[in-house]
C-alpha positions as CSV (number, residue, x, y, z in Angstrom):
1,M,-31.4,-1.3,-6.8
2,K,-27.6,-1.3,-6.6
3,T,-25.4,1.7,-5.8
4,F,-21.9,2.7,-6.6
5,N,-19.7,5.6,-5.5
6,L,-18.7,8.4,-7.9
7,C,-15.1,9.3,-6.8
8,V,-13.0,12.1,-8.0
9,L,-9.2,12.3,-7.2
10,L,-8.1,15.9,-6.5
11,S,-4.5,15.1,-5.5
12,L,-2.6,12.8,-3.3
13,A,-2.8,15.3,-0.5
14,V,-6.6,15.7,-0.7
15,A,-9.2,13.0,-0.1
16,V,-11.0,11.4,-2.9
17,H,-14.5,12.9,-3.1
18,C,-17.2,10.3,-3.4
19,V,-21.0,10.5,-3.7
20,P,-23.4,7.5,-3.8
21,I,-25.1,7.1,-7.2
22,L,-28.1,4.9,-7.9
23,Q,-27.7,2.8,-11.0
24,D,-30.3,3.2,-13.8
25,S,-31.4,6.5,-12.3
26,Q,-31.4,9.4,-14.8
27,E,-31.9,12.0,-12.0
28,D,-28.8,10.7,-10.1
29,E,-26.8,10.5,-13.3
30,Q,-27.6,14.2,-14.0
31,F,-26.5,15.0,-10.4
32,A,-23.2,13.1,-10.9
33,E,-22.5,15.1,-14.1
34,S,-23.3,18.4,-12.3
35,Y,-21.2,17.4,-9.3
36,L,-18.2,16.6,-11.5
37,K,-18.5,19.9,-13.4
38,N,-18.6,21.8,-10.1
39,L,-15.4,20.2,-8.9
40,Q,-13.7,20.8,-12.2
41,S,-14.6,24.4,-12.0
42,L,-13.0,24.6,-8.5
43,Y,-9.9,22.4,-9.0
44,G,-9.4,22.5,-12.8
45,P,-10.2,20.1,-15.7
46,G,-8.8,16.7,-16.3
47,M,-10.4,14.8,-13.5
48,E,-12.4,11.7,-14.3
49,P,-15.0,9.8,-12.3
50,V,-14.1,6.5,-10.9
51,E,-16.4,3.7,-9.7
52,S,-15.1,2.7,-6.3
53,G,-17.1,-0.5,-6.1
54,S,-20.6,-1.9,-6.8
55,G,-21.3,-3.1,-3.3
56,S,-19.9,-3.8,0.2
57,D,-19.4,-7.4,-0.7
58,T,-16.6,-6.4,-3.1
59,N,-14.9,-4.0,-0.8
60,P,-12.4,-5.4,1.8
61,D,-13.6,-4.6,5.4
62,A,-11.2,-3.2,7.9
63,C,-13.4,-4.6,10.7
64,D,-12.8,-8.2,9.5
65,V,-10.6,-9.8,12.1
66,T,-9.3,-12.3,9.6
67,L,-8.2,-9.7,7.1
68,V,-4.8,-10.4,5.5
69,L,-3.4,-7.3,3.9
70,D,-1.4,-7.5,0.6
71,A,1.0,-4.7,1.5
72,V,1.6,-1.8,3.8
73,A,3.6,1.3,3.1
74,T,4.0,5.0,4.1
75,L,3.9,8.0,1.8
76,R,4.6,11.6,2.9
77,G,3.3,11.0,6.5
78,E,0.4,8.8,5.5
79,M,0.0,5.1,5.9
80,L,-1.2,3.0,2.9
81,F,-2.9,-0.4,3.3
82,F,-3.4,-2.5,0.2
83,K,-5.9,-5.2,-0.3
84,D,-7.0,-6.6,-3.7
85,S,-7.9,-3.6,-5.9
86,F,-8.3,-1.3,-3.0
87,I,-6.3,1.0,-0.8
88,W,-6.9,2.6,2.6
89,R,-5.1,5.8,3.5
90,T,-4.7,7.0,7.1
91,H,-3.2,10.2,8.4
92,P,-2.4,11.3,12.0
93,L,-4.8,14.3,11.5
94,R,-7.7,12.1,10.4
95,D,-9.6,9.6,12.6
96,T,-11.2,7.6,9.8
97,P,-9.3,5.7,7.1
98,E,-10.2,6.5,3.5
99,Q,-10.8,3.6,1.1
100,S,-10.6,3.9,-2.7
101,L,-9.5,2.0,-5.7
102,I,-5.7,1.8,-6.2
103,T,-6.1,3.0,-9.8
104,A,-8.0,6.1,-8.5
105,Y,-4.5,7.3,-7.4
106,W,-2.3,5.6,-9.8
107,P,-4.0,4.7,-13.1
108,D,-1.0,2.8,-14.3
109,A,-0.6,0.7,-11.1
110,P,-1.2,-3.0,-10.8
111,T,-3.8,-4.4,-8.4
112,D,-3.5,-7.4,-6.1
113,I,0.1,-6.3,-5.4
114,D,2.6,-8.4,-3.5
115,A,4.6,-5.7,-1.7
116,A,5.2,-1.9,-1.4
117,Y,7.5,0.6,0.2
118,E,8.3,4.3,0.2
119,S,11.7,5.5,-1.0
120,R,12.5,8.8,0.7
121,E,15.5,9.2,-1.5
122,S,13.6,9.3,-4.7
123,D,10.3,10.6,-3.1
124,S,8.4,7.7,-4.6
125,V,6.4,4.7,-3.6
126,L,7.3,1.3,-5.2
127,L,4.7,-1.4,-5.9
128,F,5.6,-5.0,-6.6
129,K,3.7,-7.6,-8.4
130,G,5.2,-10.8,-9.7
131,Q,8.6,-10.2,-11.2
132,R,8.0,-6.5,-11.9
133,V,8.1,-3.3,-9.9
134,W,6.3,0.1,-10.5
135,A,7.5,3.4,-9.1
136,F,5.2,6.4,-8.6
137,S,6.2,10.0,-7.8
138,G,3.0,11.8,-6.7
139,Y,0.5,9.9,-8.9
140,D,2.7,9.7,-12.0
141,L,4.5,6.6,-13.1
142,V,8.3,7.2,-13.0
143,S,10.0,7.1,-16.3
144,G,11.6,3.7,-17.0
145,Y,9.1,1.7,-14.9
146,P,7.8,-0.9,-14.6
147,K,11.2,-2.8,-14.2
148,P,12.0,-6.4,-13.4
149,I,12.7,-7.0,-9.7
150,S,16.0,-8.5,-10.8
151,S,17.1,-4.9,-11.4
152,F,17.6,-4.7,-7.6
153,G,20.1,-7.6,-7.8
154,L,17.7,-10.3,-6.8
155,P,18.4,-13.7,-8.4
156,E,16.3,-14.7,-11.4
157,S,14.9,-17.6,-9.3
158,V,12.9,-15.1,-7.2
159,K,9.5,-15.0,-8.8
160,K,7.8,-12.6,-6.4
161,I,8.4,-10.6,-3.2
162,D,6.2,-11.3,-0.3
163,A,6.9,-8.0,1.5
164,A,9.3,-5.1,1.6
165,L,10.6,-3.2,4.6
166,H,12.6,0.1,4.3
167,D,14.7,1.3,7.2
168,E,15.2,5.1,6.9
169,E,18.1,5.2,9.3
170,S,20.3,2.5,7.6
171,R,18.9,3.3,4.2
172,K,18.5,-0.5,3.7
173,T,15.4,-2.2,2.3
174,L,14.6,-5.8,3.3
175,F,12.9,-8.0,0.7
176,F,11.1,-11.0,2.2
177,V,10.9,-14.0,0.0
178,S,9.3,-17.2,1.5
179,N,11.2,-17.9,4.8
180,E,14.2,-15.8,3.8
181,Y,15.0,-12.1,3.3
182,Y,17.5,-10.0,1.2
183,S,19.0,-6.7,2.2
184,Y,19.3,-3.9,-0.5
185,D,21.5,-0.9,0.0
186,E,19.5,2.1,-1.4
187,A,22.5,4.4,-1.4
188,K,24.8,2.0,-3.2
189,K,22.0,0.5,-5.3
190,T,23.4,-3.0,-4.6
191,M,22.4,-6.1,-2.6
192,D,24.3,-6.6,0.6
193,Q,26.7,-9.5,0.8
194,G,25.8,-12.5,3.0
195,F,22.1,-12.7,2.0
196,P,19.6,-14.2,1.9
197,K,19.2,-15.0,5.6
198,R,16.4,-16.9,7.4
199,V,13.7,-14.7,8.7
200,D,13.3,-16.5,12.0
201,E,17.0,-16.3,12.7
202,T,16.8,-12.5,12.7
203,F,13.3,-11.8,13.8
204,S,12.6,-14.1,16.8
205,G,9.1,-15.5,17.1
206,L,8.3,-14.9,13.4
207,T,7.7,-18.4,12.1
208,G,4.8,-17.8,9.7
209,K,5.0,-16.4,6.2
210,V,5.6,-12.6,6.0
211,T,2.7,-11.0,4.2
212,A,3.5,-7.2,4.7
213,A,5.9,-4.9,6.5
214,F,6.7,-1.3,7.1
215,Q,8.7,1.0,9.4
216,Y,7.2,3.5,11.8
217,R,9.1,5.7,14.3
218,G,12.1,3.4,14.4
219,Y,10.1,0.2,14.8
220,A,9.5,-2.6,12.3
221,Y,6.0,-3.9,11.9
222,I,5.9,-7.2,10.2
223,Y,2.6,-8.8,9.3
224,S,2.0,-12.6,9.1
225,G,-1.5,-13.3,8.2
226,S,-4.0,-11.3,10.3
227,H,-1.4,-10.5,13.0
228,M,1.5,-8.0,13.2
229,F,4.8,-8.3,15.1
230,E,6.6,-5.3,16.5
231,Y,10.4,-5.2,16.5
232,H,13.1,-2.6,17.2
233,L,14.8,-2.1,13.9
234,G,18.3,-1.6,15.2
235,T,18.4,-4.5,17.6
236,K,15.7,-6.7,16.0
237,T,14.3,-7.1,19.6
238,F,10.7,-8.5,19.6
239,F,8.3,-6.4,21.7
240,R,4.7,-7.5,21.1
241,E,2.2,-9.1,18.8
242,L,-0.7,-7.0,17.6
243,Q,-3.7,-7.3,15.3
244,N,-4.1,-5.6,11.9
245,K,-6.5,-3.0,13.4
246,Y,-3.7,-1.4,15.5
247,F,-2.9,0.9,12.6
248,L,-6.0,0.3,10.4
249,P,-8.9,0.9,12.8
250,C,-12.4,-0.5,12.4
251,T,-14.8,2.5,12.3
252,E,-18.1,0.7,12.5
253,Y,-18.3,0.7,16.3
């Protein structure tokens, strides 16, 4: 008999509550209904149950050494790791990553995204898929989104973004497209002149396709496949090569 998880989103600052439910079990269905009503009495109405997956074979595994993430971003002190329809959240105060469906947090969000980054200026997280971008403040879609990625000033020839990297100090966001990258000025809302540039000319040793990127404590972490490269953002100096599990730990040991 298969199982799925009943998940209820309380807020972006609170973990998703999940309980295993047996399919075709009237007793467990009654328990699920009672569980949801109890949470609604504590946190208020309007919450809906979400099936977080029908089995481990559909959920990406953080312990998979060949795992290639779709995107990585930060949000209000947390780290977000995207893969297919799922998202992991990690926080410095929690040892275990929390996995859930992307749409459990953002019902209007796309899945299988291409890139993501946090905009501190607008207090939002931006998700990219194909030639469109979605912006979410909290778990609400920002008015006017989704927008075409050309609204950033990218040429119409760019059909998708492979990764996005926001630098808090310079207030610039780098958009990686194939073996090149563009630089977007968040303050001026314009693309910087002199771009695109080749990725390997700026980030030494990075010869493979960029698949995800984010900034943490002044360092850039750029993913290429199942590996991650650490650079100083100011000088672009390469420090070391790491595996995905450096920030997204396997918890099955």
